Rosetta silent file (secondary structure, phi, psi, omega in degrees, C-alpha in Angstrom):
SEQUENCE: MSISPSNTMIISTAVTDQGAVCVSLGGDVDLTAEPDLAGLVDSLAAAHCDLVYIDLDAVTFASSSLINFLARLASRLPGHATINVCRPDAMTRQLLELTRLHQVTIVGDDLPADWIAPWAAATSPLPMQAVALA
SCORE:     score description
SCORE:     0.000 S_00000001
   1 L     0.000  143.932  178.269   -5.839   -4.173  -10.214 S_00000001
   2 E  -130.139  137.066  175.329   -2.456   -3.664  -11.788 S_00000001
   3 E  -108.503  128.333 -176.358    0.237   -6.247  -12.432 S_00000001
   4 L   -62.489  153.530  179.760    3.764   -4.873  -12.481 S_00000001
   5 L   -55.012  -29.595  179.516    5.683   -5.124  -15.777 S_00000001
   6 L   -79.712   -5.133 -177.556    7.961   -7.682  -14.161 S_00000001
   7 L    60.644   29.489 -179.329    4.879   -9.758  -13.301 S_00000001
   8 L  -110.132  -17.075 -176.034    6.106  -10.025   -9.717 S_00000001
   9 E  -134.913  142.484  177.248    3.742   -7.679   -7.870 S_00000001
  10 E  -117.329  135.689  177.820    0.003   -7.086   -7.889 S_00000001
  11 E  -122.619  126.999  172.269   -1.579   -3.827   -6.703 S_00000001
  12 E  -120.789  134.929  179.565   -5.284   -3.428   -5.991 S_00000001
  13 E  -136.331  152.406  173.923   -6.687   -0.072   -4.921 S_00000001
  14 E  -151.118  145.993  178.388  -10.092    1.388   -4.128 S_00000001
  15 E  -115.620  135.276 -179.553  -11.249    4.790   -2.901 S_00000001
  16 E   -98.425  167.368  175.995  -14.294    5.166   -0.658 S_00000001
  17 L   -60.003  -28.998 -178.257  -16.822    7.962   -0.356 S_00000001
  18 L   -82.844   -1.072  178.493  -15.232    8.796    3.004 S_00000001
  19 L    89.397    2.017  175.844  -11.827    9.379    1.394 S_00000001
  20 E   -77.452  144.864  177.156  -10.188    6.218    2.714 S_00000001
  21 E  -117.118  130.480  178.324   -7.944    4.372    0.302 S_00000001
  22 E  -108.587  125.134 -179.624   -7.559    0.612    0.467 S_00000001
  23 E  -125.202  131.566  174.941   -4.411   -0.852   -1.074 S_00000001
  24 E  -121.677  123.118  177.899   -3.570   -4.518   -1.293 S_00000001
  25 E  -105.394  144.419  178.436   -0.081   -5.546   -2.379 S_00000001
  26 E  -145.762  157.843 -179.833    0.781   -9.065   -3.459 S_00000001
  27 E    84.979 -150.150 -178.399    3.704  -10.999   -4.830 S_00000001
  28 E   -92.664  120.724  176.024    7.289   -9.767   -4.697 S_00000001
  29 E  -100.804   87.917 -175.037    7.785   -6.155   -3.653 S_00000001
  30 L  -129.826 -168.672 -175.665   11.317   -5.747   -4.919 S_00000001
  31 H   -55.789  -35.755 -179.192   13.465   -3.448   -7.041 S_00000001
  32 H   -67.650  -18.029 -179.808   11.542   -4.281  -10.214 S_00000001
  33 H   -89.835   -6.473 -176.113    8.377   -2.948   -8.555 S_00000001
  34 H   -52.017  -46.798  179.773    9.891    0.479   -7.748 S_00000001
  35 H   -60.885  -39.564  178.550    8.311    2.290  -10.755 S_00000001
  36 H   -66.458  -40.138  178.736    4.871    0.903   -9.868 S_00000001
  37 H   -67.499  -38.127  176.861    5.290    1.861   -6.218 S_00000001
  38 H   -63.368  -41.309  176.896    6.416    5.377   -7.200 S_00000001
  39 H   -64.371  -37.005  177.911    3.301    5.693   -9.348 S_00000001
  40 H   -66.129  -41.498  176.455    1.176    4.484   -6.457 S_00000001
  41 H   -59.468  -45.703  179.174    2.694    7.125   -4.156 S_00000001
  42 H   -59.552  -44.183 -179.578    1.895    9.790   -6.764 S_00000001
  43 H   -64.325  -43.698  179.947   -1.698    8.541   -7.071 S_00000001
  44 H   -67.431  -39.094  178.063   -2.234    8.411   -3.321 S_00000001
  45 H   -65.324  -40.059  179.454   -0.716   11.867   -2.828 S_00000001
  46 H   -67.769  -25.784 -179.663   -2.936   13.286   -5.585 S_00000001
  47 L   -76.628  -11.996 -179.770   -6.000   11.743   -3.921 S_00000001
  48 L    50.532   45.543 -175.920   -5.346   13.848   -0.778 S_00000001
  49 L   -80.845  149.216  178.511   -6.487   10.924    1.358 S_00000001
  50 L   -97.404  -19.539 -174.774   -6.645   11.060    5.131 S_00000001
  51 E  -141.227  123.023  179.400   -6.681    7.321    5.701 S_00000001
  52 E  -125.265  126.801  171.714   -4.743    4.622    3.852 S_00000001
  53 E  -103.869  130.396  177.012   -4.967    0.899    4.545 S_00000001
  54 E  -124.011  109.657 -179.614   -2.154   -1.211    3.080 S_00000001
  55 E   -91.551  122.773 -177.858   -2.713   -4.960    3.252 S_00000001
  56 E  -107.644    9.638 -174.285    0.518   -6.966    2.940 S_00000001
  57 E   -58.058  -34.150 -176.999   -0.928  -10.441    3.491 S_00000001
  58 E   -91.142    5.262  178.249   -0.343  -11.530   -0.126 S_00000001
  59 E   -76.265  124.866  179.990    3.254  -10.226   -0.237 S_00000001
  60 E   -94.529  -23.810  177.542    5.629  -13.153   -0.745 S_00000001
  61 E  -152.158  132.217  178.027    8.854  -11.116   -0.580 S_00000001
  62 E  -127.159  122.100  177.301    9.483   -7.575    0.639 S_00000001
  63 L  -104.272 -166.954  177.280   12.766   -5.781    0.092 S_00000001
  64 H   -62.641  -15.574  176.801   13.837   -2.256    0.900 S_00000001
  65 H   -60.184  -37.171  176.915   11.528   -1.238   -1.952 S_00000001
  66 H   -67.271  -42.861  179.325    8.585   -1.649    0.417 S_00000001
  67 H   -62.692  -44.628  178.023   10.342    0.424    3.074 S_00000001
  68 H   -61.409  -41.529  178.524   11.141    3.139    0.509 S_00000001
  69 H   -59.952  -48.593 -178.532    7.524    3.114   -0.666 S_00000001
  70 H   -65.143  -39.622  178.856    6.161    3.553    2.857 S_00000001
  71 H   -65.611  -44.460  177.940    8.673    6.307    3.686 S_00000001
  72 H   -63.596  -40.774  179.753    7.874    8.204    0.470 S_00000001
  73 H   -62.981  -46.067 -179.869    4.157    7.775    1.086 S_00000001
  74 H   -60.889  -34.761 -178.752    4.418    9.077    4.655 S_00000001
  75 H   -78.767  -21.372 -175.995    6.329   12.128    3.426 S_00000001
  76 H   -96.505  -19.905  179.748    3.868   12.919    0.620 S_00000001
  77 L   -81.335  158.347  175.991    0.559   12.553    2.476 S_00000001
  78 L   -57.774  151.665 -176.657   -0.869   15.382    4.574 S_00000001
  79 L   -58.270  -26.764 -179.681    0.483   15.480    8.132 S_00000001
  80 L   -87.703   -3.792 -178.392   -2.863   14.419    9.591 S_00000001
  81 L   -69.960  150.634  178.812   -3.134   11.357    7.322 S_00000001
  82 E  -117.244  130.365  175.736   -2.974    7.880    8.830 S_00000001
  83 E  -109.720  120.343  178.152   -1.228    4.937    7.171 S_00000001
  84 E  -106.306  114.298  176.526   -2.322    1.521    8.433 S_00000001
  85 E   -95.676  117.083 -172.893    0.019   -1.334    7.488 S_00000001
  86 E  -111.127  137.197  172.450   -1.960   -4.538    7.868 S_00000001
  87 L    57.556   44.460  174.065   -0.810   -8.155    8.173 S_00000001
  88 L   -72.649  150.428  174.881    2.945   -7.833    7.571 S_00000001
  89 L   -75.930  175.612 -174.500    4.942  -11.027    8.023 S_00000001
  90 H   -60.809  -40.611 -179.187    7.549  -11.253   10.798 S_00000001
  91 H   -66.737  -43.008  179.501   10.442  -10.142    8.580 S_00000001
  92 H   -66.100  -39.845  177.195    8.557   -7.125    7.248 S_00000001
  93 H   -60.289  -41.402  178.940    7.488   -6.163   10.758 S_00000001
  94 H   -64.609  -40.502  176.383   11.138   -6.299   11.818 S_00000001
  95 H   -61.336  -41.285  178.454   12.116   -4.073    8.863 S_00000001
  96 H   -61.925  -39.627 -179.942    9.414   -1.572    9.870 S_00000001
  97 H   -72.488  -43.011 -179.766   10.776   -1.482   13.405 S_00000001
  98 H   -63.216  -34.581 -179.528   14.448   -1.250   12.371 S_00000001
  99 L   -92.057    1.858  179.025   13.687    1.644   10.031 S_00000001
 100 L    63.887   17.541  177.005   11.366    3.240   12.611 S_00000001
 101 H   -70.390  -17.941  176.329    8.512    3.313   10.114 S_00000001
 102 H   -67.360  -12.965  178.105    6.327    1.804   12.814 S_00000001
 103 H   -84.863  -18.571  178.655    6.480    5.278   14.377 S_00000001
 104 L  -113.718    1.973  175.535    4.797    6.941   11.376 S_00000001
 105 L  -130.270  165.681  171.074    2.418    4.114   10.520 S_00000001
 106 E  -104.302  121.424 -176.938    0.000    1.944   12.455 S_00000001
 107 E  -107.756  127.436 -178.817    1.069   -1.684   12.138 S_00000001
 108 E  -134.883  151.657  179.481   -1.453   -4.410   12.824 S_00000001
 109 L   -77.387  -20.292 -176.799   -1.609   -8.197   12.615 S_00000001
 110 L  -128.123  165.433  171.070   -5.143   -8.147   11.240 S_00000001
 111 L   -72.228  146.036  177.391   -7.259   -6.081    8.942 S_00000001
 112 L   -65.955  158.250 -177.800   -9.276   -3.507   10.829 S_00000001
 113 L   -57.428  -30.033 -177.493  -12.933   -4.300   11.457 S_00000001
 114 L   -91.969   13.654  179.685  -13.960   -1.693    8.897 S_00000001
 115 L   -59.972  -42.441 -178.035  -11.789   -3.113    6.078 S_00000001
 116 H   -64.932  -39.166 -179.050  -14.781   -4.701    4.372 S_00000001
 117 H   -59.620  -47.655  178.241  -16.757   -1.452    4.505 S_00000001
 118 H   -61.069  -39.911  179.585  -14.193    0.590    2.532 S_00000001
 119 H   -66.708  -41.263 -179.149  -13.941   -2.096   -0.150 S_00000001
 120 H   -66.743  -32.285 -177.364  -17.715   -2.448   -0.346 S_00000001
 121 L   -91.453    6.417 -176.078  -18.129    1.336   -0.555 S_00000001
 122 E   -57.956  129.378 -178.783  -15.414    1.749   -3.178 S_00000001
 123 E  -102.339  -27.212  179.851  -16.520    4.268   -5.763 S_00000001
 124 E  -163.700  147.447  174.625  -13.576    4.259   -8.118 S_00000001
 125 L   -77.426  152.627  171.670  -10.130    2.764   -8.554 S_00000001
 126 L   -68.693  150.637  179.669   -7.116    5.023   -8.384 S_00000001
 127 L   -65.373  114.751  177.835   -5.624    5.598  -11.815 S_00000001
 128 L  -137.107  145.155  178.165   -3.201    2.753  -12.337 S_00000001
 129 L   -80.695  123.699  176.373   -1.916    1.300  -15.568 S_00000001
 130 L   -83.079  129.835 -179.394   -3.211   -2.222  -16.063 S_00000001
 131 L  -120.809  129.852 -177.423   -0.566   -4.524  -17.475 S_00000001
 132 L   -68.024  143.033  178.177   -1.473   -7.912  -18.909 S_00000001
 133 L   -73.876  125.946 -177.695    0.012  -10.962  -17.241 S_00000001
 134 L   -81.950    0.000    0.000    2.588  -12.531  -19.571 S_00000001
């Protein structure tokens, strides 16, 4: 788990034996989180993952920073990769639709049935800088 330097966003990641990456974002995903999100895109791109789950249930505020993150991620992953955006709130869902990101991601109201399996099978965290909560 990583806490952004601004102490507004929390990122948890895990990689499974099958190459799926599970990401959970929490707190405020705003401009102050941009460096952390850019680092996350770099880490996910370097992992060459085919399947990414992004859980937004714990996000309390999402700005265009979330949209930029998802767009950058979609452009950096292999063309056959799948990005699953899970549990966005109504406003975030509307942003995904307005920006047409729902066309390059799978958006769902719930976590997929196999969400627990990837977390349980997690073999290693993606390299993220851990920052102490102030």
